[in-house]
N, C-alpha and C positions, 0 to 999 in steps of 0.2 A: 105512195108507200103501199107495199103489198101486205097482205095479211101475215105473211111470214115475218116481214120486217116489224110489223106492229107487235107480233107475238114476241119477236126477239127483243124489241125495245121494252116490251112489257116485262119480260123476264130479266133483262139487263137492268132495268130500274129496280126491280125487286132485289137484285144482287147489290145494286148501289145502296138501296135502303138497308139491306142486311148488313152491308159493310159499315154504313153509318151507325146502325144500331150496335154492332159489335164494337166500333170505335168509341161510341158514347158509353157503353158498358165498361170498357177497359178504363176509360177516363174516370168513370164513377168509382170503379174499384181502386184505382190509384189514389183518387181523392180520399176515399174511405181509409185506405192504408196510411196515407199521410196524416189524416186526422187521428188515427189510432196512435201513430208514432208521436205526434204532437201531444196527445193526451198522456201517453206514457212518459214522455220527457217532462211534461208539466207535473205529473204525479211524482216523478222522481225528484224534481226540483223542490216540490212542496214537501216531500218526505225529508230531503236533505235539509231544507230550511227548518222544518220542525225539529229534526234531530239536533241541529246547531242551536236552536232556541232552547231546547231542553238542556243541552250541555252548558250554555251560558247561564241558564237559570240555576243549575246545580252549582256552578262556580260562584254565582252571586249569593246563593244560599249559604255556601260554605264561608264566604266572606262575611255574611250577616251573622254568623254564629259567633264571631269574635265579639267579645264584650269589653268595652273600655272601662278601666277602673278610674274612679274619680281621683284626680291628682296625677294620673299617668305614671310615667316612668320615674318621676321624681319622688313618688311615694314608695318608701321601702319599709318593710317590716323590721321593727327593732324590738329587742328585748332589753329591758332595764333591770339590773340587779340592785336590790335595795336591802340594806341591813340597818333598819332604824333602831335607835336607842331609846326614843321617847315617842309618846303619842302625837306630839305636835308635828311630826314628820309625815303624818297620814295625808295631809293636804298635798305634799309634793308627789306622793305616789298617785293620788287621785288625778293630779294634773297630767301625769304621764299617761294614765288611762284615757283621759279626755282627748289627748293628742294621738290616740289610736296606737299606743305602744303597749306591748305586753310587759308585765312586771313580775319578777320573781322576788319574793320577800322572805328574808330569813329573820325570824323573830326571836332567835335564841338569846340575844343580848337585852331583851326587854323583860320587865317584870310580867308575871302571868296576868294580872288584872289589867295592865295597860295593853298587853298583847291581845287580850280578848276584845277590848274596846277598839283597838286598831283593826282587827278582823271584822268586827261589826260595822265600823265606818266604811271599810272597803267593800263589804258585802252590799251596802246601800249604794255605794258609788257604781259598782258593777251592775247592779240591778237597774239603775237609772240609765246607763248607757247600753243596756241589753247585752252585756258581756257575760263572762263566766269566771268563777273562782274555784280552784281545786287545791286540795292539800296534796303536796307531793313528797313530804317527808316530815320528820319531827320538827314542829314549829316552822315549817317552810311551806309557802303557798305560792300559787301562780294565779295572777289575775290577767284576764285578756279582754280586750274590747270586742265589739260585735264583728269586726272584720277578721278575727283570728279564731279558729276552732281548735278545741282541745280534744284529742282522741286518745283512747287507751286509758288504762288504769294502773295505779301503782299498788301492789299487793301489800298486805299488812305485815309481811315478813320483815320489812324494815323496822316496823314499829314494835315487833316482838322482842327485839334486842334491848329496848329501853323499858323494860317492865318496871324498873325502879322509879322512873320519872312519871309523875302524875300527868295523865292525859287530860286535855281540856276540849 
């Protein structure tokens, strides 16, 4: 082999090595791009998974906001109207309150002293069950258990009409 051949081989090999280097660099860049794409896809999948988890958590949270009422659908609020004539009927009204029923009591047919005792007895019953008692008219009261709230007030305009009747 002549010197020119050796030089040619020498330079040809360098070209071969340069081609190999360029090929390896291209492969490295492709691998790097593939890794980037894979990472982006993985990040997108993770983001989508995270968003789906948040949506599911919100749905579950909204379901958890539902509160079940003891007794379920079979429990219905009832209002009992009572017009007692004697103090002995106070026990019946107290039984309705213990059964979680609201009671509207009209005491107009009772004597004043018995009506006062009747209201005192019901006040104690209502206190014992953590309920409420309110006057809603002349000699008319509403008693409610703890599962029923009373809102609003009745003005004294109704009571001004009966100035002749002694208030108690």
